[in-house]
N, C-alpha and C positions, 0 to 999 in steps of 0.2 A: 143607668139611672135616668128615668124620664122625669122631666121637670114637673109634670102635673101631679106627681106624688108628694111634692113639697108643700108645706103650709105657706100660703102667700101672705105678704105683709100689706100694710095700709100706708097711705101718704101722711107725712113724708117719711121715707126710710131714714132712720137715725143711725149714723155711722160712728164707730170708734176705730181709729186708725193706729196701727202699730208700726212705727218707723218714721224716720225723718230724712231719708236719703232721696235719691233721684226718683225712684218709683213712687215713694210717698208724696213727693211734690207733684208728680204727674197726676196721681189719684186725687189729691186735694184740689188741684186746678179743675179737674173734671167735675168734681162734686160741686164746686162753686158755680159752675155753669149748668147745673142740673136743678130744676125747680122741684124735682121729685125726691130729692135727698138733702140731708143736712149733716154736715160734719160737726159732730158734737164735741168730741175730745180726742186727744192724741197722746200716745205714750211712746217712749223711746229709751235710748241708752242712758242719757243724762238729763236731769230735770231742767238744767239751764238751757240746753239745746232745744228740748221739747217746748219750753216756754216761748222761746223766740219763734219757733216753727208754728206753734199753735196760734200765736198772735197774728202771724201773717195771713192766716186763713180763717180768722174769727172763731176759733175753737178754744176749748179749755185744755189746759195741760194736766196730764195725769202722771203720778209718780211711778206707775208700773202698769204693764199690760193687763195684769190680773184685775186692776181697778176698773178698767174699761169693761171687762167681762162681767164684773159684779154689778155694774150699773143697770138698773131696770129701765132706764130711758134710752138704751142703745139696742138696736135691732140687729145690726150687721157689723161684724168685725172684719176689717180689711188688714191683712198681714203683709207688710212690706219691709221687713227688717231681716236680720241675719238668717241665712239658710238653715243654720244648725238649730234655730229655735222655732222654725215653722211648725214642726210636728207638735211641740208642746203647747203652743198658743192655739193652734187649730183644735187640738183635743179638748183643751179647757173651754174654749168657746162653744164647741158642739155639746159638751156635757152640761153647759149652762143654758142650752136652748137657743143659742144665737145662730143666725145665718153667717156664713164665712166665705170670704174671697181671699185667696192667697196667691202671691206671685210664685211662679215655678221655682224650685220643685216643691211639691206638697210636703215632702220630708226627705231626709238623706238616705233612707233605706226603703226598699220595696215593701218589706214586711210592715213597717210602720205606716206607709201610705195605704196599704191594703186595709189595715186596722181602722184608719181614719175614714176611709170610704165606707166601710161596713158600719161604723158608728153613725155617720151621717144618714145612712139608710135606716138604721134602727131608730134613730131619733126623729126621722121624718123632717130633716133639715136640709136647707140649700147649702151646697159646697161647690165652689168653682175654683179651678186652678187656671190662672191667667196664661194665655198663650197668644199674645198679640202679634207674634211673628206671622200668624195666619192672616191677619188683617193687612200686613205690610205690602208695599209695592212690589218687592221682589217675589214674594210668594204668589200674589195675585197674578202677576205677569207670567210666571212660570205656568200656572194652571191654565191661563188663557191661551198659551201657545204650545203647550206640551204635545198635543196631538200632531202638530205640524212637523215634528222631528221623527215621527213614526214610533217604532218600538224602542223605548229607552233601554240603554245597555250599560252606561258608565256615568258616574258622577264624581266630580272633584269639588270639594267645598272647603274653603279656607277663611278663617277669621283670625286676624293677627293684630294685636294692639300693643305697640311699643310704649313703655313707661320708663323713660330714661331721664333722670334716675328714678327708680321706683320709689314713691313716697312710702313712709312707714304705714300710713293709713291704708295703703293698698296691699302691701306685701301678702303673699299667698299663704294662708293658713288653711290646710285641708280640713281641719276639724271645724272651722267656721263655714267654709264655702262648700265643702264636699269634693268628691272626685270631679275634675274639671268638666267633663261632659254630663255630669249630674247637675252641678251648679249652673252650667250653661246649657240647660236641657233643650232649649229651642233648636240647637244645632242638630240634635238627634230627631226631635219631634217634627221638624220641617220635612225630613226625609221619610219618616214613617207615615206622615200624612200624605205624601206624594206617592210612595211606592209600597205602602202597606207592610206586610209581615216580613220579618228578618229571619233568615235561616241560620246564619252564623256570624260571629263577631271576633275580631282580633284587635286588641288595644295595646298601646304603648304609652308610657308616661315618663316624663323627664322633668326634674326640677333643677333650677339653677340659683345661684346666690346663696342665701342661707344666712345663718344656720337655721335648721329646722326648729319650729314649724314655720318661721316667717321667711319663706323663700321669696326672692324678688323676681323670679321668672318661672313660668310653667309652660311646658309644651306637651300636647296630648294629641295622639293620632288614633284613629279607629278605621278599620276596614270592615265594611258591612256587605254581606252577601244576602240579597233579598230572595224571597221564595220565588219571585217572578223572574229571577236571573240577573237583575240589575246589580252591578258592583259599584260600591261607593267608597271613596276615601275622604275622610274628614280630618282636618288639622285645625286645632285651636291653640293659639299661642298668645302669651301676654307677659309683659315685664320689661326689665331693663337690659335683657340680653337677646331680645328679638328686635330687629333693627328696621324692618320695613313694614309699614301697615298694609293690611290687605283685607278686602271684603270681596271674595271671588267665588263664583259658582259656575261650573260648566256641566251641562247635561248633554251627553252624546246619544243619538239614536241612529237607526238604520236609514233615515231619510234627512238627517240634518243635526244641528246642535244649537243649544241655547247657551250663550256665554254672557255672564254678568260681572262687571268690574266696578265696584263702588255703586254709583247710581246710574250707570250706563249699561244698556243691554243690547245684544245682537242676536238675531236669528240667522243662522248660517245654513244654507241649502246648496244643492248642486248648481242652481242658477245664480247664486250670489248671496250677498248679505243684506239684511234689512235692520235698521235701528229699532230698538224697542224702548218705549217711554215708560219709566217707572214712576208711579205716584210717590210723592214725598212721604217720609215716615212720620210726619206730624199727626197728632190727634188720635193715635192708636189707643192710648189709655182711655180717652173719652169714648171711643167706640166700645171698648170692653165694658166700661162702666155703664153705658147706656144699655148694653145687652144684659148686664146683671140686673138692672132695674126693670127692664122689660120682663125678665124671668120672674123676679120677686113679686112684682105687682100685677102682672097679667098672665103669668104662666107660660110665656113664650119659651121655646127651646133654646138652649145655648149653642153657640157655634162650635164648641169643642166639648167632648165628653170626658168624664173622669177616667174612664177606661182607656181612652186614647192617650191621655197624659201618663197614666200608670204604665201603659205598654212602652212608651218612650223611656220611662225610668228603668224598666226591665232591660232594655237594650243597653242603656248607659251602665247599668250594674254589670251586665255581661262584659262590657269593655273594661270595666274596673277589675273584674276577676281575671280577665285575660292579661291585663297589664301586670297584675300581681303574680300570676302563675306562669306566664309565658306560653299558655295553651290557648288554642282557639276554642271559643265557647259556642255550643250549638243550642239554639232556642227552639221551642215548640209553641204552638198556639198562635192566636191572632190578637188583633186589637179589640175585638168585640167582647 
């Protein structure tokens, strides 16, 4: 989908925001610092919480997300709430002729995501799935130094977040969040952005605590074989039975390795090691929001395409099928 095919908007872009969580706060702060946009109204789970949130950002409180979509004075819907409702809100907004920005994932199933992309194309409307991991210091540093390790061969990628004791508000409900690597799609998308097409996927899933559906721990692994020969192991863990936090990525090549632990990075080669400086993770939603407004007002291309996001979803869905069946799943096709 090329951005020049979308109908452009005029100043200021009037925004309706769905959600009151961390992503919604980051979006609202970004909008406050943008002269080209105005946060008009907010909707969320409870009117009391929405009212407090909206007041903080000088917006109106709406009783339901459909109310935002029905308003003629709103041009753009930003979807920042429960993963399980992304598809429904995006569909309703597109059908009402609104431009849409949604935090990943676009939906919890590939089929629904494909339908929504087709609907945006048919309606000649802007649709963007946020992938701020591409703006982050880790990803930018990897891209800047990847050629220095030669031909990549192996990746180990871990993100672990202890929650002890896991609060009830966090407890893992797959119906709300989706399969872990679908809900946390950036773990897959970072790799497909770096290494392109995936040949096969093997996934494993383990829940702890309980009872279902409110598990207090999830552990998910995936082994990806890329078409270019790269092997990748991904581990995502969260809850009150994972005990040591981790943000780790290691990429091995035939001439060296890149190793990242937290905000520290190293380039390892035969001649020794060199430290790598990662830019802080602040301001990523502001960058994404500015890119959205550049696209909507000036027709500039986005930094990530819908097809790239959709492809990452297909890989995550393959990991989910593998975890359910115990079989390795083979994929065909590319991100384009």
